[in-house]
C-alpha positions as CSV (number, residue, x, y, z in Angstrom):
1,M,120.0,-47.4,-105.1
2,N,122.8,-47.7,-102.5
3,G,124.1,-44.2,-103.5
4,I,120.7,-42.7,-102.7
5,I,120.6,-44.5,-99.4
6,L,124.1,-43.2,-98.6
7,I,123.2,-39.7,-99.5
8,D,120.1,-39.9,-97.3
9,K,122.2,-41.1,-94.4
10,I,124.8,-38.4,-94.9
11,F,122.0,-35.8,-95.1
12,L,120.4,-37.1,-91.9
13,I,123.8,-37.0,-90.0
14,V,124.5,-33.4,-91.2
15,A,121.0,-32.3,-90.3
16,L,121.2,-33.8,-86.8
17,L,124.6,-32.4,-86.1
18,F,123.8,-28.9,-87.2
19,S,120.5,-29.0,-85.4
20,L,122.2,-30.1,-82.2
21,F,124.8,-27.4,-82.7
22,Y,122.1,-24.7,-83.0
23,G,120.3,-26.2,-80.0
24,F,123.1,-26.5,-77.6
25,F,125.0,-23.4,-78.6
26,C,122.0,-21.1,-78.9
27,K,123.0,-19.3,-75.7
28,Q,126.4,-18.3,-77.1
29,I,124.8,-17.5,-80.5
30,W,121.7,-15.5,-79.6
31,F,122.4,-14.4,-76.0
32,P,126.2,-13.9,-75.6
33,E,125.9,-11.0,-73.2
34,N,123.3,-12.7,-70.9
35,K,125.4,-15.0,-68.6
36,N,122.5,-15.4,-66.1
37,I,120.0,-17.4,-68.2
38,T,118.1,-19.9,-66.1
39,K,118.3,-23.6,-66.7
40,S,114.7,-23.9,-67.7
41,R,115.1,-21.0,-70.2
42,W,118.2,-22.6,-71.6
43,L,116.5,-25.9,-72.0
44,H,113.6,-24.2,-73.7
45,E,116.0,-22.3,-76.1
46,V,117.8,-25.6,-76.8
47,W,114.6,-27.3,-77.8
48,F,113.3,-24.3,-79.6
49,N,116.4,-23.8,-81.7
50,F,117.0,-27.6,-82.3
51,V,113.4,-28.1,-83.6
52,G,113.6,-25.0,-85.7
53,S,116.8,-26.1,-87.3
54,L,115.6,-29.7,-87.8
55,I,112.4,-28.4,-89.5
56,G,114.6,-26.4,-91.9
57,W,116.6,-29.5,-92.8
58,I,113.4,-31.5,-93.3
59,C,112.1,-28.9,-95.6
60,I,115.3,-28.9,-97.7
61,Y,115.2,-32.8,-97.7
62,A,111.6,-32.7,-98.9
63,I,112.6,-30.5,-101.8
64,Y,115.5,-32.7,-102.6
65,K,113.4,-35.9,-102.6
66,S,110.6,-34.3,-104.7
67,L,112.9,-32.8,-107.3
68,S,115.6,-35.5,-107.5
69,I,113.5,-37.6,-109.9
70,F,113.9,-34.9,-112.6
71,T,116.8,-34.4,-114.9
72,W,118.7,-31.1,-115.0
73,Q,116.9,-30.2,-118.2
74,T,113.4,-30.6,-116.7
75,L,114.1,-29.5,-113.1
76,V,113.3,-25.8,-113.4
77,S,110.0,-26.4,-115.1
78,N,108.9,-28.7,-112.3
79,I,109.6,-26.3,-109.4
80,L,106.3,-25.3,-107.8
81,W,105.4,-22.5,-105.4
82,Q,105.4,-25.1,-102.6
83,H,109.1,-25.8,-103.3
84,I,109.8,-22.0,-102.9
85,I,107.9,-21.9,-99.6
86,L,109.7,-25.0,-98.3
87,F,113.0,-23.5,-99.4
88,L,112.3,-20.2,-97.5
89,V,111.3,-22.1,-94.4
90,G,114.3,-24.4,-94.8
91,V,116.8,-21.7,-95.0
92,L,115.3,-19.8,-92.1
93,G,115.4,-23.0,-90.1
94,I,118.9,-24.0,-91.0
95,I,120.4,-20.6,-90.2
96,G,118.5,-20.5,-86.9
97,L,116.0,-17.7,-87.6
98,L,112.8,-19.8,-88.0
99,P,111.7,-19.6,-84.3
100,Y,112.2,-15.8,-84.3
101,V,110.5,-15.2,-87.6
102,L,107.5,-17.3,-86.5
103,W,107.4,-15.4,-83.2
104,G,107.5,-12.1,-85.1
105,I,104.7,-13.2,-87.4
106,S,102.6,-14.3,-84.4
107,R,103.2,-10.9,-82.7
108,A,102.3,-9.0,-85.9
109,V,99.0,-11.0,-86.2
110,D,98.3,-10.3,-82.5
111,Q,98.8,-6.6,-82.9
112,L,96.8,-6.5,-86.1
113,I,93.8,-8.3,-84.4
114,S,94.1,-5.9,-81.5
115,K,93.9,-2.9,-83.8
116,I,91.0,-4.4,-85.7
117,L,89.1,-5.0,-82.4
118,G,90.1,-1.6,-81.1
119,R,92.3,-2.8,-78.2
120,T,95.5,-1.0,-77.4
């Protein structure tokens, strides 16, 4: 039991460190050419990228916790479509693309609804 608790703590520390990294260094990562970003925009981007990364780590953790009860022989047969969706969201969040993918999806839905309603 202590090994699982230690793994959970290590996972939490890694998740927080990488989420903080994506949050605080988002300007250098996503906007390296834009030196004149406002403080409020920077704080928004820090929060946006921190939360996106943390959501990714939480998704991967949920997969780990739900599948860790199985042996290697039975693991593959117990993977569900929910695990695949969590994995995709988790990877997008961890690599810092979740906010932008969600924004792109919302823009696509907005444009689709506009076309259906005949708006330009």
